[in-house]
Phi, psi and omega in degrees: 000322176298317177301315181299312177308309179300320181292318178293316176306310176304309180296327172297316182290322178296314191292311171307325175294313181293320176302308175311312180301309179300324180287324177289326176292311183294329178287332174289320184290326179290331179281325177297315178299319177301313178300320177298313181296326178295314179296313173303319178295316175303319180295319178296325178290320180292312180298319177292326178289317174301315178298318184290327175293316187276339183258355186304307175305319176293323178295317176304315176300305177307309177300322174296320176296324183285330179286323177294319185289324183280331173294329179272351179277148180283140179290133187282123177082005177244000000 
């Protein structure tokens, strides 16, 4: 009977150790994914800001031409 009790105690300690390792591993992974999402978001913001800076003048020119063209067109049916 004593041997069986020791075996159950040992099994319980092993199970607790495994559960603790699994919990620690998943906690680390969730922290890493949060950091990865933040880095990807920061890169998207930097890329968008760079694109707007480089293309800002060209976009303004295109919209100015569209405005000029539309303002010179006669309204249809009026």
